[in-house]
C-alpha positions in Angstrom: 41.1 100.8 -162.2 44.3 101.8 -164.0 47.5 100.1 -163.1 50.9 101.5 -164.0 52.2 100.0 -167.2 55.7 99.7 -166.2 55.2 97.3 -163.3 52.6 95.8 -161.0 51.6 97.2 -157.6 53.2 95.4 -154.6 51.1 95.9 -151.5 52.0 95.4 -147.9 50.1 95.7 -144.6 51.2 95.5 -141.0 49.6 95.9 -137.6 51.6 97.8 -135.0 51.0 98.1 -131.2 50.1 94.6 -130.4 51.9 93.7 -127.1 53.1 90.3 -126.2 49.8 89.5 -124.7 46.4 91.3 -124.5 44.1 91.5 -121.6 40.4 91.3 -121.8 38.5 94.4 -120.6 41.3 96.8 -121.6 41.6 99.2 -124.5 44.4 98.7 -127.0 45.4 101.3 -129.6 46.5 99.5 -132.7 47.8 101.0 -136.0 47.2 99.3 -139.4 50.0 100.5 -141.7 49.8 99.9 -145.5 52.2 100.6 -148.3 52.4 100.2 -152.0 56.0 99.2 -153.0 55.1 98.8 -156.7 53.4 100.6 -159.5 50.8 103.3 -158.8 47.1 102.4 -158.4 44.5 104.7 -159.8 41.4 103.4 -158.2 39.9 102.2 -154.9 42.1 100.3 -152.5 40.3 98.3 -149.8 41.9 97.8 -146.3 40.2 95.4 -143.9 40.7 94.1 -140.4 39.0 91.0 -139.0 38.7 91.2 -135.2 38.9 88.2 -132.9 35.7 86.7 -131.9 35.2 88.5 -128.5 36.7 91.8 -129.6 35.2 94.9 -131.0 36.0 98.6 -131.4 36.2 100.0 -127.9 33.2 102.3 -128.5 31.1 99.3 -129.7 32.1 96.8 -127.1 28.6 96.9 -125.4 27.0 95.7 -128.6 27.5 91.9 -128.9 26.6 92.0 -132.6 29.7 94.0 -133.3 32.1 91.5 -131.7 34.4 89.7 -134.2 33.2 91.9 -137.0 35.2 92.8 -140.2 36.2 96.5 -140.5 36.7 97.9 -144.0 38.1 101.2 -145.2 38.4 102.4 -148.9 41.4 104.5 -150.1 41.0 106.4 -153.3 44.2 105.3 -155.1 47.7 104.6 -153.9 50.7 106.0 -155.6 54.0 104.2 -156.1 55.8 104.1 -152.7 52.9 105.7 -151.0 51.9 104.6 -147.5 49.1 105.3 -145.1 47.8 104.2 -141.7 44.6 103.6 -139.8 44.4 103.8 -136.0 41.8 101.8 -134.1 41.1 101.1 -130.4 39.9 97.6 -129.6 38.7 95.9 -126.5 37.8 92.3 -125.6 35.2 90.8 -123.3 35.5 87.4 -121.6 33.9 84.7 -123.7 31.4 82.3 -122.2 33.7 79.4 -122.7 37.1 80.1 -121.2 38.6 76.8 -122.4 42.0 77.6 -124.0 40.9 81.2 -124.0 42.7 82.6 -121.0 46.1 82.1 -119.4 45.9 80.9 -115.9 47.8 83.2 -113.4 48.5 81.2 -110.3 48.7 83.4 -107.2 47.1 86.4 -109.0 43.5 85.9 -108.1 41.3 88.8 -109.2 43.5 89.9 -112.1 41.8 90.4 -115.4 42.5 87.2 -117.5 44.2 87.7 -120.8 43.9 86.1 -124.2 46.0 83.2 -125.2 46.6 83.0 -129.0 45.1 86.4 -129.8 45.0 86.8 -133.6 44.0 89.9 -135.5 43.9 89.6 -139.4 44.5 92.6 -141.7 44.4 92.7 -145.5 44.8 95.1 -148.4 43.4 94.6 -151.9 43.4 96.5 -155.1 42.1 94.6 -158.1 44.2 91.4 -158.4 46.8 92.8 -156.0 46.5 91.5 -152.5 48.4 91.3 -149.2 47.5 90.2 -145.7 49.0 89.7 -142.3 48.1 88.2 -138.9 49.0 90.1 -135.7 49.5 87.6 -133.0 49.7 88.0 -129.2 50.4 84.4 -128.1 51.4 84.2 -124.5 51.9 80.5 -124.1 52.0 79.0 -120.7 55.8 79.4 -120.3 56.6 82.4 -122.5 57.0 85.0 -119.7 58.4 84.4 -116.3 59.5 87.9 -115.3 57.8 90.0 -112.6 57.8 93.5 -111.2 56.8 94.0 -107.5 56.0 97.5 -106.0 55.9 98.0 -102.2 54.7 101.2 -100.5 56.4 101.9 -97.1 54.9 104.9 -95.2 56.7 106.1 -92.1 54.8 106.0 -89.8 52.0 103.7 -91.1 49.2 105.6 -92.6 46.0 104.9 -94.7 47.0 107.6 -97.2 46.8 106.3 -100.8 49.7 107.0 -103.1 49.2 106.8 -106.9 51.6 105.5 -109.5 52.0 105.6 -113.3 53.9 103.2 -115.5 54.7 102.7 -119.1 53.2 99.1 -119.4 49.7 98.2 -120.4 50.2 95.0 -118.5 51.3 96.1 -115.0 48.9 99.0 -114.2 50.1 99.7 -110.6 47.1 100.6 -108.4 47.0 103.1 -105.6 48.8 101.7 -102.6 48.6 102.5 -98.8 50.6 101.3 -95.9 48.3 101.3 -92.9 49.9 98.2 -91.3 46.9 96.1 -92.0 46.6 93.6 -94.8 48.6 93.8 -98.0 47.3 97.0 -99.5 50.9 98.2 -99.8 52.1 95.4 -101.9 51.4 94.8 -105.6 53.0 92.3 -108.1 52.4 92.7 -111.8 51.3 89.6 -113.8 54.0 87.8 -115.8 55.5 90.5 -118.0 57.8 90.4 -121.1 61.4 91.3 -120.5 62.2 95.0 -121.3 62.6 98.5 -120.0 59.9 99.7 -117.6 59.4 103.0 -115.8 57.4 103.2 -112.5 56.8 106.7 -111.1 55.1 107.7 -107.9 52.6 110.6 -108.3 53.6 113.8 -106.5 52.8 113.2 -102.8 53.2 116.8 -101.8 49.4 117.5 -101.9 49.0 114.6 -99.4 51.5 116.2 -97.0 54.2 113.7 -97.8 57.6 113.5 -99.6 59.3 110.5 -101.2 62.4 109.9 -99.1 63.8 106.7 -100.7 63.5 104.1 -103.5 65.2 100.8 -103.1 65.1 98.1 -105.9 66.3 94.6 -105.5 66.5 91.7 -108.0 66.6 87.9 -108.1 69.2 88.2 -110.8 72.8 87.2 -109.9 74.4 89.2 -112.7 74.9 92.9 -112.5 71.5 94.6 -112.5 71.1 97.8 -114.6 67.9 99.0 -112.8 68.3 102.6 -111.5 66.3 104.9 -109.3 65.7 108.7 -109.5 64.4 109.9 -106.1 63.9 113.6 -107.0 61.7 112.5 -109.9 60.2 109.6 -107.8 61.0 107.1 -110.6 62.4 103.5 -110.8 63.9 102.6 -114.2 63.6 98.9 -114.4 65.6 96.8 -116.8 63.8 93.5 -116.6 65.5 90.4 -117.9 64.0 86.9 -118.6 63.1 85.0 -115.4 63.9 88.0 -113.3 61.8 89.6 -110.5 62.5 93.2 -109.5 61.1 94.5 -106.3 61.1 98.3 -105.7 60.1 99.8 -102.4 58.9 103.5 -102.3 59.3 105.1 -98.9 57.3 108.2 -97.9 57.4 110.4 -94.8 55.1 113.3 -93.9 56.4 116.8 -94.5 53.6 118.5 -92.5 52.3 117.0 -89.3 50.0 118.0 -86.4 49.1 116.9 -83.0 45.9 115.2 -81.7 45.2 115.1 -77.9 42.4 113.1 -76.4 41.2 113.8 -72.8 38.8 111.7 -70.7 36.8 113.7 -68.2 34.6 111.6 -65.8 32.1 113.5 -63.6 32.7 112.7 -60.8 36.2 111.3 -61.0 36.4 107.5 -61.4 38.9 104.8 -62.0 36.7 103.3 -64.7 38.6 102.6 -67.9 37.0 103.8 -71.2 38.2 102.2 -74.5 38.5 104.0 -77.9 38.8 103.1 -81.5 40.9 105.3 -83.8 42.8 105.4 -87.1 45.6 107.7 -86.1 48.9 106.3 -87.5 51.5 105.3 -84.9 49.2 106.2 -81.9 46.8 104.2 -79.7 44.1 106.0 -77.7 43.0 104.5 -74.5 41.9 102.9 -72.4 41.7 106.2 -70.4 40.5 106.7 -66.8 39.9 109.9 -64.9 40.5 109.1 -61.2 42.0 112.5 -60.5 45.5 111.1 -60.0 48.3 111.3 -62.6 47.8 111.6 -66.3 45.8 108.4 -67.0 43.1 110.5 -68.7 45.2 112.1 -71.4 47.0 110.7 -74.5 48.8 112.9 -77.0 49.6 111.8 -80.6 52.6 113.7 -82.0 53.8 114.0 -85.6 50.5 112.9 -87.0 50.5 113.3 -90.9 47.9 115.7 -92.2 44.7 113.9 -93.1 41.3 112.8 -91.9 41.1 110.8 -88.7 38.3 109.6 -86.4 38.3 108.8 -82.7 35.3 106.9 -81.3 34.6 106.1 -77.7 33.4 102.5 -77.2 29.9 102.2 -75.8 30.1 103.2 -72.1 26.6 101.8 -71.4 27.9 98.4 -70.1 30.1 100.3 -67.7 27.1 102.2 -66.2 28.1 105.5 -67.9 26.8 107.8 -70.7 28.8 110.2 -72.9 27.3 113.6 -72.0 29.9 115.9 -73.7 32.3 115.9 -76.7 34.2 119.1 -77.4 37.1 119.7 -79.7 39.4 122.8 -79.9 42.2 123.7 -82.3 45.4 125.7 -81.9 48.1 126.8 -84.3 51.5 128.0 -83.2 51.9 131.5 -84.5 54.8 130.5 -86.8 52.5 128.1 -88.6 49.2 129.8 -88.2 47.2 130.1 -91.4 47.3 133.6 -93.0 43.6 134.0 -92.5 43.9 133.6 -88.7 44.5 136.3 -86.1 46.8 136.2 -83.2 49.4 138.9 -83.6 52.3 136.7 -82.4 50.3 134.7 -79.9 49.0 131.2 -80.0 45.9 131.2 -82.1 42.9 129.4 -80.7 39.6 129.2 -82.6 37.1 126.7 -83.9 38.0 125.9 -87.6 36.0 123.7 -89.8 38.7 121.0 -89.5 36.7 118.7 -87.2 33.2 117.7 -86.4 31.7 115.9 -83.4 28.8 113.5 -83.1 27.6 112.8 -79.5 25.2 110.2 -80.7 27.9 108.0 -82.3 30.5 109.2 -79.7 32.9 110.2 -82.6 35.2 113.1 -83.3 36.2 113.5 -87.0 39.4 115.5 -87.4 40.7 116.9 -90.7 44.2 117.6 -89.4 46.0 120.5 -91.0 49.8 121.2 -91.1 51.0 122.1 -87.6 47.5 122.0 -86.2 47.0 120.9 -82.5 43.6 119.5 -82.0 42.3 118.6 -78.5 39.1 116.6 -78.0 37.5 116.0 -74.6 35.1 113.1 -74.0 33.0 113.7 -70.8 31.1 110.9 -69.1 28.9 110.6 -66.1 27.3 107.6 -64.4 23.8 106.6 -65.4 21.7 107.1 -62.3 19.6 104.2 -61.2 16.0 105.3 -60.4 14.6 104.7 -56.9 11.7 102.3 -57.2 8.3 103.9 -56.3 6.7 102.1 -53.3 3.6 100.2 -54.1 0.6 101.6 -52.3 -1.4 99.0 -50.4 -4.9 99.8 -49.3 -6.5 97.8 -46.5 -10.2 97.7 -46.6 -12.0 97.2 -43.2 -15.4 95.7 -43.8 -18.3 97.7 -42.4 -20.6 95.7 -40.3 -24.2 96.4 -40.6 -25.7 96.2 -37.1 -28.6 93.7 -36.6 -31.7 95.4 -35.4 -32.4 94.8 -31.7 -35.6 93.0 -31.1 -37.4 94.3 -28.1 -39.8 91.7 -26.6 -42.0 91.7 -23.6 -41.6 88.5 -21.6 -44.8 87.4 -19.9 -44.4 85.3 -16.8 -47.1 82.9 -16.0 -47.7 82.2 -12.4 -49.4 79.0 -11.4 -51.1 79.0 -8.1 -51.5 75.6 -6.5 -53.7 75.4 -3.4 -51.9 74.1 -0.4 -53.4 73.0 2.9 -53.6 75.7 5.4 -51.4 74.7 8.3 -53.9 76.2 10.5 -56.6 74.0 9.2 -58.5 76.6 7.3 -59.2 76.8 3.8 -55.5 77.3 3.3 -53.8 79.9 1.3 -52.5 80.0 -2.2 -48.7 80.1 -2.5 -47.2 81.6 -5.7 -44.0 79.8 -6.4 -41.4 81.7 -8.5 -42.1 80.9 -12.1 -39.0 80.1 -14.3 -38.2 82.8 -16.9 -36.2 82.5 -20.1 -34.7 85.9 -21.1 -32.8 86.6 -24.4 -29.6 88.5 -23.8 -30.9 91.7 -25.3 -34.3 91.4 -23.7 -35.5 92.8 -20.4 -38.3 90.7 -18.9 -41.5 92.6 -18.3 -42.9 92.9 -14.9 -45.2 89.9 -14.2 -48.9 90.7 -14.6 -50.9 89.2 -11.8 -54.7 89.2 -12.0 -57.3 88.5 -9.5 -55.4 89.7 -6.5 -57.3 91.1 -3.7 -56.2 92.2 -0.2 -56.3 89.4 2.3 -59.3 89.2 4.5 -58.9 89.4 8.2 -57.8 86.1 9.2 -56.6 85.0 5.9 -53.1 83.8 5.7 -52.3 84.9 2.2 -53.8 85.4 -1.1 -57.2 84.0 -1.7 -58.7 82.6 -4.8 -60.9 84.9 -6.8 
């Protein structure tokens, strides 16, 4: 190395671009500037940067081995009064131990924590000549107490998201929507250093909206120098220490359409059917189609262009089923798309600006400027089936007749001699013999043996 004979080199190094504080998980572009204010250096000049423990070059952040590394560049000589610069982009990840590592942001849950006491060391060396510096981003618990708050006001309420840009690495205003539910339309930046800030709403024209007003208020009692530029959709904020500036951006639709929902009950009925929808400024239902009045129709006027859904609640518990869902679209001729026909008449056709799903009972409508969409939900009662009668079979037992027993009854006659009243041998008298007969039996004729005709003079039957 050859050093100028007249005088020694006098090196200097600075780090530019370090804000008042640095967030974890964000990229920061830093510039390392070096200068030789003394004699020329004919030889290598080494510039180095030592990153904080949890930081690395942005492109190396996923490699834990590169966190907190020392970066080195070599410059081939540095003339008297010569200067140079090196640009790097660094990023930090949250350390395992957050003790004294992050600044607590009460009321800002979910915000990326940022480093407390960030220190980045830079040095330059050429032979015995040496210079170094430390770039510090030291927030401290009470260093900043200034805030910027952005509110989105959509007239009427709408789920449309509006984007913003700002000139602060700290604030980073997200997309905001004013659907009237929750606080998605309200964002407050973390504590921010005093200074000049510019908040600009992205062009809302592609969304079918225009910015109609910006109003900024302040907690400061002195004269506030914050200004607004509505044509350019910009708030120029002059933030002072301990000041909170609140700016409200108001939007209204430039192009609107109409959505009409019709309930058709077959046959007519006074049953009320409920619906769920996301149409801004309009409530659909409950609707009933009793054939009297207009209780079956609701029309939503001045609806901003956009995507909307209308869903009929399950009609099953009411004893009904949705049997039809049909949507139609019309454009007044003055606003009809160039591709549509009509020749001065109202154009009616089926564009691809909506879909229907009978199974989910939903109409999805992508409303275009000046479009008039009508959707008809048709219901009919669920018929109750007539129960089928149970067939009862009566079985009559078949009696097997008992065989009839035929028997021949034999009667036994006992002849007892009796004295003849005339004094003769006497006759024989046959008394009637008792006979027992079964109900199904017929007694046989008595068989009498040994009968002979009476002899002359006999009184009756004689013995054999």
